[in-house]
PyMOL commands that place a pseudoatom at each C-alpha (Angstrom):
pseudoatom trace, name=CA, resn=MET, resi=1, chain=A, elem=C, hetatm=0, pos=[-89.318, 13.079, 50.495]
pseudoatom trace, name=CA, resn=ALA, resi=2, chain=A, elem=C, hetatm=0, pos=[-87.920, 15.172, 53.345]
pseudoatom trace, name=CA, resn=VAL, resi=3, chain=A, elem=C, hetatm=0, pos=[-86.246, 13.565, 56.306]
pseudoatom trace, name=CA, resn=GLN, resi=4, chain=A, elem=C, hetatm=0, pos=[-85.891, 15.722, 59.368]
pseudoatom trace, name=CA, resn=GLU, resi=5, chain=A, elem=C, hetatm=0, pos=[-82.367, 16.818, 60.165]
pseudoatom trace, name=CA, resn=THR, resi=6, chain=A, elem=C, hetatm=0, pos=[-81.470, 17.441, 63.777]
pseudoatom trace, name=CA, resn=GLY, resi=7, chain=A, elem=C, hetatm=0, pos=[-82.589, 20.923, 64.724]
pseudoatom trace, name=CA, resn=LYS, resi=8, chain=A, elem=C, hetatm=0, pos=[-84.205, 21.697, 61.359]
pseudoatom trace, name=CA, resn=LYS, resi=9, chain=A, elem=C, hetatm=0, pos=[-87.635, 23.290, 61.505]
pseudoatom trace, name=CA, resn=PHE, resi=10, chain=A, elem=C, hetatm=0, pos=[-90.040, 22.475, 58.700]
pseudoatom trace, name=CA, resn=THR, resi=11, chain=A, elem=C, hetatm=0, pos=[-92.540, 25.018, 57.438]
pseudoatom trace, name=CA, resn=VAL, resi=12, chain=A, elem=C, hetatm=0, pos=[-96.194, 23.992, 57.206]
pseudoatom trace, name=CA, resn=GLN, resi=13, chain=A, elem=C, hetatm=0, pos=[-95.835, 24.038, 53.411]
pseudoatom trace, name=CA, resn=GLU, resi=14, chain=A, elem=C, hetatm=0, pos=[-92.833, 21.671, 53.520]
pseudoatom trace, name=CA, resn=ILE, resi=15, chain=A, elem=C, hetatm=0, pos=[-94.719, 19.321, 55.836]
pseudoatom trace, name=CA, resn=GLU, resi=16, chain=A, elem=C, hetatm=0, pos=[-97.805, 19.428, 53.613]
pseudoatom trace, name=CA, resn=SER, resi=17, chain=A, elem=C, hetatm=0, pos=[-95.695, 18.660, 50.536]
pseudoatom trace, name=CA, resn=THR, resi=18, chain=A, elem=C, hetatm=0, pos=[-93.991, 15.734, 52.287]
pseudoatom trace, name=CA, resn=LEU, resi=19, chain=A, elem=C, hetatm=0, pos=[-97.334, 14.390, 53.514]
pseudoatom trace, name=CA, resn=THR, resi=20, chain=A, elem=C, hetatm=0, pos=[-98.764, 14.675, 49.999]
pseudoatom trace, name=CA, resn=GLU, resi=21, chain=A, elem=C, hetatm=0, pos=[-95.850, 12.657, 48.620]
pseudoatom trace, name=CA, resn=GLY, resi=22, chain=A, elem=C, hetatm=0, pos=[-96.237, 10.027, 51.339]
pseudoatom trace, name=CA, resn=VAL, resi=23, chain=A, elem=C, hetatm=0, pos=[-100.008, 9.720, 50.990]
pseudoatom trace, name=CA, resn=ALA, resi=24, chain=A, elem=C, hetatm=0, pos=[-99.637, 9.489, 47.198]
pseudoatom trace, name=CA, resn=ALA, resi=25, chain=A, elem=C, hetatm=0, pos=[-97.122, 6.668, 47.624]
pseudoatom trace, name=CA, resn=ILE, resi=26, chain=A, elem=C, hetatm=0, pos=[-99.317, 4.842, 50.148]
pseudoatom trace, name=CA, resn=LEU, resi=27, chain=A, elem=C, hetatm=0, pos=[-102.402, 5.183, 47.961]
pseudoatom trace, name=CA, resn=ALA, resi=28, chain=A, elem=C, hetatm=0, pos=[-100.454, 4.533, 44.726]
pseudoatom trace, name=CA, resn=ALA, resi=29, chain=A, elem=C, hetatm=0, pos=[-101.893, 7.792, 43.410]
pseudoatom trace, name=CA, resn=ASP, resi=30, chain=A, elem=C, hetatm=0, pos=[-100.447, 10.695, 41.452]
pseudoatom trace, name=CA, resn=LYS, resi=31, chain=A, elem=C, hetatm=0, pos=[-99.453, 13.373, 43.962]
pseudoatom trace, name=CA, resn=ALA, resi=32, chain=A, elem=C, hetatm=0, pos=[-100.789, 16.020, 41.563]
pseudoatom trace, name=CA, resn=SER, resi=33, chain=A, elem=C, hetatm=0, pos=[-104.252, 14.528, 42.087]
pseudoatom trace, name=CA, resn=LEU, resi=34, chain=A, elem=C, hetatm=0, pos=[-104.085, 15.129, 45.841]
pseudoatom trace, name=CA, resn=GLY, resi=35, chain=A, elem=C, hetatm=0, pos=[-104.898, 18.534, 47.247]
pseudoatom trace, name=CA, resn=GLY, resi=36, chain=A, elem=C, hetatm=0, pos=[-104.340, 19.884, 50.745]
pseudoatom trace, name=CA, resn=ASP, resi=37, chain=A, elem=C, hetatm=0, pos=[-107.998, 19.259, 51.504]
pseudoatom trace, name=CA, resn=GLN, resi=38, chain=A, elem=C, hetatm=0, pos=[-107.894, 15.610, 50.374]
pseudoatom trace, name=CA, resn=PRO, resi=39, chain=A, elem=C, hetatm=0, pos=[-109.051, 13.013, 52.947]
pseudoatom trace, name=CA, resn=PHE, resi=40, chain=A, elem=C, hetatm=0, pos=[-106.700, 10.020, 53.403]
pseudoatom trace, name=CA, resn=GLY, resi=41, chain=A, elem=C, hetatm=0, pos=[-106.163, 6.662, 55.194]
pseudoatom trace, name=CA, resn=LEU, resi=42, chain=A, elem=C, hetatm=0, pos=[-104.890, 6.443, 58.760]
pseudoatom trace, name=CA, resn=VAL, resi=43, chain=A, elem=C, hetatm=0, pos=[-102.649, 3.571, 59.835]
pseudoatom trace, name=CA, resn=GLU, resi=44, chain=A, elem=C, hetatm=0, pos=[-100.051, 3.810, 57.080]
pseudoatom trace, name=CA, resn=ILE, resi=45, chain=A, elem=C, hetatm=0, pos=[-99.831, 7.571, 57.416]
pseudoatom trace, name=CA, resn=LEU, resi=46, chain=A, elem=C, hetatm=0, pos=[-99.181, 7.281, 61.173]
pseudoatom trace, name=CA, resn=VAL, resi=47, chain=A, elem=C, hetatm=0, pos=[-96.131, 5.133, 60.510]
pseudoatom trace, name=CA, resn=PHE, resi=48, chain=A, elem=C, hetatm=0, pos=[-95.017, 7.468, 57.725]
pseudoatom trace, name=CA, resn=ILE, resi=49, chain=A, elem=C, hetatm=0, pos=[-95.307, 10.541, 59.996]
pseudoatom trace, name=CA, resn=GLU, resi=50, chain=A, elem=C, hetatm=0, pos=[-93.429, 8.967, 62.880]
pseudoatom trace, name=CA, resn=LYS, resi=51, chain=A, elem=C, hetatm=0, pos=[-90.556, 7.852, 60.637]
pseudoatom trace, name=CA, resn=THR, resi=52, chain=A, elem=C, hetatm=0, pos=[-90.353, 10.973, 58.489]
pseudoatom trace, name=CA, resn=PHE, resi=53, chain=A, elem=C, hetatm=0, pos=[-90.765, 13.659, 61.128]
pseudoatom trace, name=CA, resn=LYS, resi=54, chain=A, elem=C, hetatm=0, pos=[-89.455, 11.711, 64.153]
pseudoatom trace, name=CA, resn=LEU, resi=55, chain=A, elem=C, hetatm=0, pos=[-92.660, 12.581, 65.992]
pseudoatom trace, name=CA, resn=GLN, resi=56, chain=A, elem=C, hetatm=0, pos=[-94.170, 10.267, 68.601]
pseudoatom trace, name=CA, resn=LEU, resi=57, chain=A, elem=C, hetatm=0, pos=[-97.905, 10.482, 67.949]
pseudoatom trace, name=CA, resn=ILE, resi=58, chain=A, elem=C, hetatm=0, pos=[-98.945, 8.118, 70.746]
pseudoatom trace, name=CA, resn=HIS, resi=59, chain=A, elem=C, hetatm=0, pos=[-98.152, 10.785, 73.350]
pseudoatom trace, name=CA, resn=SER, resi=60, chain=A, elem=C, hetatm=0, pos=[-99.578, 13.721, 71.415]
pseudoatom trace, name=CA, resn=ASP, resi=61, chain=A, elem=C, hetatm=0, pos=[-102.947, 15.407, 71.646]
pseudoatom trace, name=CA, resn=LEU, resi=62, chain=A, elem=C, hetatm=0, pos=[-103.851, 14.247, 68.135]
pseudoatom trace, name=CA, resn=THR, resi=63, chain=A, elem=C, hetatm=0, pos=[-107.577, 14.385, 67.415]
pseudoatom trace, name=CA, resn=ARG, resi=64, chain=A, elem=C, hetatm=0, pos=[-109.827, 13.115, 64.662]
pseudoatom trace, name=CA, resn=GLN, resi=65, chain=A, elem=C, hetatm=0, pos=[-110.065, 16.669, 63.320]
pseudoatom trace, name=CA, resn=ASP, resi=66, chain=A, elem=C, hetatm=0, pos=[-106.294, 16.724, 62.821]
pseudoatom trace, name=CA, resn=PHE, resi=67, chain=A, elem=C, hetatm=0, pos=[-106.723, 13.819, 60.388]
pseudoatom trace, name=CA, resn=GLU, resi=68, chain=A, elem=C, hetatm=0, pos=[-109.500, 15.313, 58.283]
pseudoatom trace, name=CA, resn=THR, resi=69, chain=A, elem=C, hetatm=0, pos=[-107.181, 16.569, 55.543]
pseudoatom trace, name=CA, resn=ILE, resi=70, chain=A, elem=C, hetatm=0, pos=[-103.509, 16.696, 54.603]
pseudoatom trace, name=CA, resn=ARG, resi=71, chain=A, elem=C, hetatm=0, pos=[-103.496, 20.414, 55.396]
pseudoatom trace, name=CA, resn=SER, resi=72, chain=A, elem=C, hetatm=0, pos=[-104.924, 19.956, 58.902]
pseudoatom trace, name=CA, resn=LEU, resi=73, chain=A, elem=C, hetatm=0, pos=[-102.408, 17.181, 59.610]
pseudoatom trace, name=CA, resn=ALA, resi=74, chain=A, elem=C, hetatm=0, pos=[-99.510, 19.293, 58.325]
pseudoatom trace, name=CA, resn=SER, resi=75, chain=A, elem=C, hetatm=0, pos=[-100.572, 22.065, 60.672]
pseudoatom trace, name=CA, resn=PHE, resi=76, chain=A, elem=C, hetatm=0, pos=[-100.741, 19.638, 63.628]
pseudoatom trace, name=CA, resn=ILE, resi=77, chain=A, elem=C, hetatm=0, pos=[-97.258, 18.269, 62.850]
pseudoatom trace, name=CA, resn=HIS, resi=78, chain=A, elem=C, hetatm=0, pos=[-95.822, 21.768, 62.500]
pseudoatom trace, name=CA, resn=LYS, resi=79, chain=A, elem=C, hetatm=0, pos=[-97.160, 22.738, 65.934]
pseudoatom trace, name=CA, resn=ASN, resi=80, chain=A, elem=C, hetatm=0, pos=[-95.694, 19.580, 67.522]
pseudoatom trace, name=CA, resn=LEU, resi=81, chain=A, elem=C, hetatm=0, pos=[-92.191, 19.567, 66.071]
for i in range(1, 81): cmd.bond("trace and resi %d" % i, "trace and resi %d" % (i + 1))
show_as sticks, trace
zoom trace
């Protein structure tokens, strides 16, 4: 699982891969069974995102649409890093 280094920019693909690993761990699922278009749970992933990407979501313009899939969330994170 990637941890953001100071000044390092993640690609959308790296973010999506990290989110997939985190969601798989939270759901106790095989990450191979999760695709970029897979819906997922909310509260645990918020904590995971804030810790992993050092991103404060409370002050972001995060919408419900951003949480529809892993891919849409990865794109949101990429834009806000």
